N, CA, C and O atoms as a GROMACS GRO file, in nm:
protein
  352
    1MET      N    1   0.598   5.035   1.835
    1MET     CA    2   0.768   4.972   1.832
    1MET      C    3   0.748   4.860   1.964
    1MET      O    4   0.832   4.771   1.975
    2ASN      N    5   0.643   4.867   2.058
    2ASN     CA    6   0.676   4.793   2.245
    2ASN      C    7   0.565   4.680   2.178
    2ASN      O    8   0.532   4.610   2.274
    3MET      N    9   0.527   4.654   2.112
    3MET     CA   10   0.413   4.571   2.098
    3MET      C   11   0.480   4.407   1.975
    3MET      O   12   0.450   4.289   1.995
    4LYS      N   13   0.574   4.462   1.857
    4LYS     CA   14   0.664   4.400   1.784
    4LYS      C   15   0.772   4.326   1.887
    4LYS      O   16   0.838   4.224   1.863
    5ARG      N   17   0.772   4.405   2.008
    5ARG     CA   18   0.925   4.375   2.037
    5ARG      C   19   0.832   4.261   2.184
    5ARG      O   20   0.896   4.175   2.244
    6SER      N   21   0.768   4.272   2.197
    6SER     CA   22   0.662   4.204   2.336
    6SER      C   23   0.625   4.056   2.205
    6SER      O   24   0.668   3.945   2.239
    7SER      N   25   0.573   4.063   2.111
    7SER     CA   26   0.611   3.936   2.060
    7SER      C   27   0.678   3.859   1.971
    7SER      O   28   0.660   3.761   1.900
    8LYS      N   29   0.775   3.949   2.003
    8LYS     CA   30   0.868   3.889   1.934
    8LYS      C   31   0.949   3.758   2.078
    8LYS      O   32   0.985   3.640   2.078
    9ILE      N   33   0.944   3.858   2.168
    9ILE     CA   34   0.967   3.833   2.272
    9ILE      C   35   0.912   3.614   2.329
    9ILE      O   36   0.962   3.508   2.368
   10PHE      N   37   0.764   3.688   2.286
   10PHE     CA   38   0.662   3.605   2.320
   10PHE      C   39   0.676   3.480   2.218
   10PHE      O   40   0.640   3.363   2.235
   11ARG      N   41   0.712   3.515   2.154
   11ARG     CA   42   0.628   3.423   1.994
   11ARG      C   43   0.738   3.242   2.088
   11ARG      O   44   0.695   3.138   2.139
   12PRO      N   45   0.874   3.291   2.066
   12PRO     CA   46   1.000   3.182   2.037
   12PRO      C   47   0.888   3.138   2.251
   12PRO      O   48   0.802   3.051   2.263
   13ILE      N   49   0.921   3.199   2.329
   13ILE     CA   50   0.838   3.178   2.442
   13ILE      C   51   0.734   3.013   2.439
   13ILE      O   52   0.742   2.890   2.439
   14ALA      N   53   0.648   3.119   2.435
   14ALA     CA   54   0.557   3.031   2.332
   14ALA      C   55   0.584   2.893   2.285
   14ALA      O   56   0.539   2.789   2.333
   15LEU      N   57   0.688   2.910   2.155
   15LEU     CA   58   0.670   2.754   2.076
   15LEU      C   59   0.742   2.710   2.216
   15LEU      O   60   0.723   2.618   2.295
   16ILE      N   61   0.812   2.794   2.212
   16ILE     CA   62   0.948   2.628   2.324
   16ILE      C   63   0.815   2.562   2.435
   16ILE      O   64   0.737   2.470   2.410
   17SER      N   65   0.822   2.644   2.558
   17SER     CA   66   0.713   2.647   2.622
   17SER      C   67   0.618   2.502   2.559
   17SER      O   68   0.646   2.394   2.611
   18ILE      N   69   0.490   2.505   2.430
   18ILE     CA   70   0.430   2.443   2.421
   18ILE      C   71   0.477   2.298   2.381
   18ILE      O   72   0.417   2.191   2.395
   19GLY      N   73   0.622   2.330   2.318
   19GLY     CA   74   0.758   2.162   2.295
   19GLY      C   75   0.767   2.073   2.363
   19GLY      O   76   0.766   1.953   2.336
   20LEU      N   77   0.788   2.173   2.542
   20LEU     CA   78   0.866   2.148   2.643
   20LEU      C   79   0.717   2.054   2.701
   20LEU      O   80   0.716   1.939   2.746
   21LEU      N   81   0.593   2.152   2.680
   21LEU     CA   82   0.471   2.064   2.696
   21LEU      C   83   0.448   1.931   2.623
   21LEU      O   84   0.433   1.821   2.676
   22LEU      N   85   0.447   1.961   2.486
   22LEU     CA   86   0.399   1.827   2.467
   22LEU      C   87   0.487   1.724   2.512
   22LEU      O   88   0.436   1.626   2.565
   23ALA      N   89   0.637   1.734   2.497
   23ALA     CA   90   0.733   1.646   2.506
   23ALA      C   91   0.731   1.549   2.689
   23ALA      O   92   0.755   1.431   2.713
   24LEU      N   93   0.693   1.655   2.774
   24LEU     CA   94   0.714   1.655   2.905
   24LEU      C   95   0.574   1.476   2.920
   24LEU      O   96   0.590   1.364   2.968
   25SER      N   97   0.405   1.574   2.818
   25SER     CA   98   0.351   1.485   2.852
   25SER      C   99   0.377   1.368   2.704
   25SER      O  100   0.265   1.356   2.654
   26SER      N  101   0.431   1.323   2.661
   26SER     CA  102   0.429   1.254   2.578
   26SER      C  103   0.554   1.148   2.693
   26SER      O  104   0.538   1.046   2.760
   27ALA      N  105   0.627   1.205   2.678
   27ALA     CA  106   0.729   1.099   2.825
   27ALA      C  107   0.581   0.986   2.986
   27ALA      O  108   0.536   0.879   3.029
   28ALA      N  109   0.583   1.165   2.992
   28ALA     CA  110   0.460   1.116   3.180
   28ALA      C  111   0.330   0.938   3.105
   28ALA      O  112   0.281   0.845   3.169
   29ALA      N  113   0.320   0.981   2.900
   29ALA     CA  114   0.192   0.928   2.945
   29ALA      C  115   0.269   0.731   2.835
   29ALA      O  116   0.212   0.653   2.759
   30SER      N  117   0.389   0.735   2.884
   30SER     CA  118   0.546   0.657   2.825
   30SER      C  119   0.456   0.559   2.931
   30SER      O  120   0.367   0.481   2.899
   31LEU      N  121   0.506   0.587   3.061
   31LEU     CA  122   0.537   0.536   3.187
   31LEU      C  123   0.432   0.449   3.234
   31LEU      O  124   0.311   0.466   3.247
   32PRO      N  125   0.509   0.352   3.256
   32PRO     CA  126   0.328   0.232   3.367
   32PRO      C  127   0.337   0.342   3.429
   32PRO      O  128   0.410   0.438   3.449
   33VAL      N  129   0.149   0.253   3.475
   33VAL     CA  130   0.089   0.275   3.574
   33VAL      C  131   0.049   0.220   3.665
   33VAL      O  132  -0.063   0.174   3.641
   34ILE      N  133   0.106   0.184   3.829
   34ILE     CA  134   0.126   0.103   3.903
   34ILE      C  135   0.032   0.106   4.028
   34ILE      O  136   0.088   0.154   4.127
   35HIS      N  137  -0.104   0.065   4.049
   35HIS     CA  138  -0.147   0.076   4.137
   35HIS      C  139  -0.139   0.019   4.220
   35HIS      O  140  -0.147  -0.099   4.189
   36GLY      N  141  -0.122   0.038   4.363
   36GLY     CA  142  -0.146  -0.081   4.496
   36GLY      C  143  -0.036  -0.045   4.614
   36GLY      O  144   0.045   0.047   4.599
   37GLU      N  145  -0.040  -0.100   4.693
   37GLU     CA  146   0.048  -0.050   4.820
   37GLU      C  147   0.195  -0.199   4.750
   37GLU      O  148   0.298  -0.132   4.754
   38ASN      N  149   0.224  -0.298   4.716
   38ASN     CA  150   0.230  -0.438   4.744
   38ASN      C  151   0.295  -0.431   4.579
   38ASN      O  152   0.248  -0.501   4.489
   39LEU      N  153   0.432  -0.319   4.554
   39LEU     CA  154   0.437  -0.276   4.402
   39LEU      C  155   0.573  -0.417   4.391
   39LEU      O  156   0.661  -0.365   4.321
   40SER      N  157   0.596  -0.488   4.409
   40SER     CA  158   0.696  -0.627   4.383
   40SER      C  159   0.642  -0.740   4.402
   40SER      O  160   0.706  -0.845   4.416
   41ALA      N  161   0.459  -0.725   4.406
   41ALA     CA  162   0.342  -0.858   4.352
   41ALA      C  163   0.374  -0.821   4.140
   41ALA      O  164   0.396  -0.891   4.041
   42VAL      N  165   0.361  -0.701   4.166
   42VAL     CA  166   0.320  -0.693   3.983
   42VAL      C  167   0.340  -0.703   3.883
   42VAL      O  168   0.357  -0.620   3.794
   43VAL      N  169   0.339  -0.860   3.887
   43VAL     CA  170   0.362  -0.919   3.679
   43VAL      C  171   0.357  -0.932   3.564
   43VAL      O  172   0.347  -1.055   3.564
   44LEU      N  173   0.356  -0.912   3.489
   44LEU     CA  174   0.392  -0.832   3.278
   44LEU      C  175   0.277  -1.026   3.258
   44LEU      O  176   0.299  -1.136   3.307
   45GLN      N  177   0.194  -0.987   3.189
   45GLN     CA  178   0.128  -1.104   3.149
   45GLN      C  179   0.196  -1.057   3.017
   45GLN      O  180   0.187  -0.943   2.971
   46VAL      N  181   0.278  -1.180   2.953
   46VAL     CA  182   0.289  -1.271   2.818
   46VAL      C  183   0.178  -1.249   2.729
   46VAL      O  184   0.087  -1.284   2.804
   47THR      N  185   0.134  -1.221   2.644
   47THR     CA  186  -0.002  -1.333   2.526
   47THR      C  187   0.092  -1.231   2.403
   47THR      O  188   0.138  -1.121   2.372
   48LYS      N  189   0.075  -1.352   2.374
   48LYS     CA  190   0.130  -1.352   2.194
   48LYS      C  191  -0.002  -1.290   2.094
   48LYS      O  192  -0.121  -1.315   2.078
   49THR      N  193   0.086  -1.207   2.045
   49THR     CA  194   0.019  -1.102   1.905
   49THR      C  195  -0.021  -1.216   1.770
   49THR      O  196   0.077  -1.262   1.712
   50PRO      N  197  -0.129  -1.251   1.733
   50PRO     CA  198  -0.166  -1.316   1.601
   50PRO      C  199  -0.069  -1.262   1.487
   50PRO      O  200  -0.076  -1.139   1.476
   51ALA      N  201   0.015  -1.319   1.404
   51ALA     CA  202   0.038  -1.245   1.286
   51ALA      C  203  -0.097  -1.243   1.210
   51ALA      O  204  -0.186  -1.318   1.169
   52ALA      N  205  -0.068  -1.145   1.215
   52ALA     CA  206  -0.127  -1.041   1.030
   52ALA      C  207  -0.101  -1.069   0.915
   52ALA      O  208   0.006  -1.112   0.871
   53LYS      N  209  -0.250  -1.034   0.829
   53LYS     CA  210  -0.225  -1.113   0.728
   53LYS      C  211  -0.170  -0.990   0.638
   53LYS      O  212  -0.163  -0.873   0.673
   54ALA      N  213  -0.131  -1.051   0.505
   54ALA     CA  214  -0.069  -0.957   0.449
   54ALA      C  215  -0.161  -0.933   0.258
   54ALA      O  216  -0.168  -0.983   0.146
   55VAL      N  217  -0.218  -0.802   0.356
   55VAL     CA  218  -0.345  -0.772   0.241
   55VAL      C  219  -0.301  -0.638   0.116
   55VAL      O  220  -0.374  -0.584   0.032
   56SER      N  221  -0.172  -0.619   0.144
   56SER     CA  222  -0.149  -0.479   0.102
   56SER      C  223  -0.126  -0.540  -0.033
   56SER      O  224  -0.068  -0.647  -0.052
   57GLU      N  225  -0.194  -0.438  -0.155
   57GLU     CA  226  -0.145  -0.473  -0.268
   57GLU      C  227  -0.049  -0.423  -0.370
   57GLU      O  228  -0.104  -0.325  -0.320
   58VAL      N  229   0.014  -0.398  -0.436
   58VAL     CA  230   0.160  -0.340  -0.520
   58VAL      C  231   0.094  -0.170  -0.574
   58VAL      O  232   0.021  -0.183  -0.673
   59GLY      N  233   0.110  -0.010  -0.523
   59GLY     CA  234   0.059   0.007  -0.581
   59GLY      C  235   0.013   0.126  -0.453
   59GLY      O  236   0.011   0.246  -0.478
   60SER      N  237  -0.022   0.069  -0.314
   60SER     CA  238  -0.118   0.112  -0.249
   60SER      C  239  -0.105   0.273  -0.187
   60SER      O  240  -0.185   0.351  -0.135
   61THR      N  241   0.042   0.275  -0.222
   61THR     CA  242   0.054   0.375  -0.117
   61THR      C  243   0.035   0.553  -0.244
   61THR      O  244   0.062   0.664  -0.199
   62ASP      N  245   0.005   0.540  -0.338
   62ASP     CA  246   0.012   0.543  -0.459
   62ASP      C  247  -0.092   0.719  -0.398
   62ASP      O  248  -0.058   0.837  -0.401
   63TRP      N  249  -0.238   0.641  -0.342
   63TRP     CA  250  -0.316   0.742  -0.398
   63TRP      C  251  -0.290   0.824  -0.196
   63TRP      O  252  -0.362   0.918  -0.164
   64ILE      N  253  -0.201   0.777  -0.112
   64ILE     CA  254  -0.140   0.847   0.023
   64ILE      C  255   0.032   0.955  -0.061
   64ILE      O  256   0.108   1.030   0.001
   65THR      N  257   0.035   0.938  -0.128
   65THR     CA  258   0.083   1.011  -0.134
   65THR      C  259   0.056   1.142  -0.210
   65THR      O  260   0.133   1.236  -0.188
   66MET      N  261  -0.077   1.162  -0.325
   66MET     CA  262  -0.129   1.206  -0.342
   66MET      C  263  -0.204   1.293  -0.225
   66MET      O  264  -0.188   1.411  -0.194
   67VAL      N  265  -0.272   1.215  -0.182
   67VAL     CA  266  -0.314   1.297  -0.088
   67VAL      C  267  -0.195   1.430   0.061
   67VAL      O  268  -0.215   1.536   0.120
   68SER      N  269  -0.069   1.311   0.049
   68SER     CA  270  -0.008   1.455   0.067
   68SER      C  271   0.028   1.523   0.026
   68SER      O  272  -0.029   1.624   0.065
   69ILE      N  273   0.110   1.547  -0.051
   69ILE     CA  274   0.108   1.604  -0.123
   69ILE      C  275  -0.006   1.758  -0.157
   69ILE      O  276   0.030   1.874  -0.141
   70VAL      N  277  -0.150   1.712  -0.208
   70VAL     CA  278  -0.202   1.829  -0.154
   70VAL      C  279  -0.261   1.874  -0.098
   70VAL      O  280  -0.354   1.950  -0.125
   71ILE      N  281  -0.190   1.810   0.070
   71ILE     CA  282  -0.229   1.929   0.214
   71ILE      C  283  -0.109   1.964   0.247
   71ILE      O  284  -0.077   2.032   0.344
   72VAL      N  285  -0.039   1.916   0.165
   72VAL     CA  286   0.135   2.035   0.207
   72VAL      C  287   0.081   2.175   0.085
   72VAL      O  288   0.095   2.285   0.140
   73LEU      N  289   0.024   2.187  -0.064
   73LEU     CA  290   0.020   2.268  -0.088
   73LEU      C  291  -0.106   2.358  -0.096
   73LEU      O  292  -0.118   2.448  -0.178
   74ILE      N  293  -0.248   2.308   0.045
   74ILE     CA  294  -0.307   2.370   0.102
   74ILE      C  295  -0.261   2.408   0.235
   74ILE      O  296  -0.333   2.430   0.332
   75ILE      N  297  -0.145   2.413   0.230
   75ILE     CA  298  -0.092   2.487   0.384
   75ILE      C  299  -0.015   2.529   0.323
   75ILE      O  300  -0.080   2.626   0.282
   76LEU      N  301   0.151   2.547   0.241
   76LEU     CA  302   0.199   2.632   0.137
   76LEU      C  303   0.159   2.729   0.055
   76LEU      O  304   0.229   2.830   0.060
   77VAL      N  305   0.040   2.731  -0.044
   77VAL     CA  306   0.000   2.845  -0.108
   77VAL      C  307  -0.002   2.914  -0.027
   77VAL      O  308   0.100   2.976   0.000
   78PRO      N  309  -0.112   2.933   0.043
   78PRO     CA  310  -0.138   3.121   0.218
   78PRO      C  311  -0.065   3.141   0.198
   78PRO      O  312  -0.037   3.245   0.140
   79ILE      N  313   0.048   3.018   0.247
   79ILE     CA  314   0.221   3.108   0.316
   79ILE      C  315   0.235   3.157   0.238
   79ILE      O  316   0.232   3.279   0.257
   80PHE      N  317   0.261   3.111   0.091
   80PHE     CA  318   0.370   3.230   0.006
   80PHE      C  319   0.236   3.354  -0.065
   80PHE      O  320   0.260   3.450  -0.138
   81ALA      N  321   0.151   3.326  -0.033
   81ALA     CA  322   0.029   3.442  -0.126
   81ALA      C  323   0.028   3.547  -0.035
   81ALA      O  324   0.012   3.660  -0.078
   82LEU      N  325   0.050   3.520   0.140
   82LEU     CA  326   0.009   3.634   0.192
   82LEU      C  327   0.129   3.721   0.256
   82LEU      O  328   0.126   3.827   0.320
   83ARG      N  329   0.297   3.592   0.196
   83ARG     CA  330   0.407   3.640   0.281
   83ARG      C  331   0.439   3.814   0.170
   83ARG      O  332   0.560   3.825   0.149
   84LYS      N  333   0.401   3.868   0.142
   84LYS     CA  334   0.459   4.011   0.114
   84LYS      C  335   0.384   4.087   0.178
   84LYS      O  336   0.458   4.174   0.224
   85SER      N  337   0.214   4.119   0.228
   85SER     CA  338   0.143   4.159   0.328
   85SER      C  339   0.234   4.078   0.462
   85SER      O  340   0.262   4.178   0.529
   86TRP      N  341   0.272   4.005   0.510
   86TRP     CA  342   0.339   3.953   0.646
   86TRP      C  343   0.463   4.060   0.670
   86TRP      O  344   0.466   4.121   0.777
   87ASP      N  345   0.600   4.089   0.539
   87ASP     CA  346   0.706   4.149   0.542
   87ASP      C  347   0.693   4.306   0.590
   87ASP      O  348   0.776   4.375   0.649
   88ARG      N  349   0.557   4.341   0.544
   88ARG     CA  350   0.488   4.454   0.626
   88ARG      C  351   0.497   4.523   0.731
   88ARG      O  352   0.412   4.608   0.756
   0.00000   0.00000   0.00000
C-alpha cells in the first residue's frame, strides 16, 4: 500500500519537474548569447534570405498522414490492449 501511495505522489512530481526543465531549457536556448566586455557595441547584421522555390506538388502530404496514423496506432493499440492488466 505504501508503494502505491509513493508512486501516486512521485509520478506527478516527476512529470511536472521534467516539464519545467524542458520549458526552462527551451527558454534559455532561445536567448542570445553575448560575449565580451563592451555589450553596447554588439551590432546585428541582417542578411537577406533567398526566396525558396515552390517545389511541392498537390497531394504530397498523403503519405505523411498515413505514417502519422500508423504511429498513433502503434502507440495506442498496446495501451488499450494492456489496459485491463493495469487496472488490477
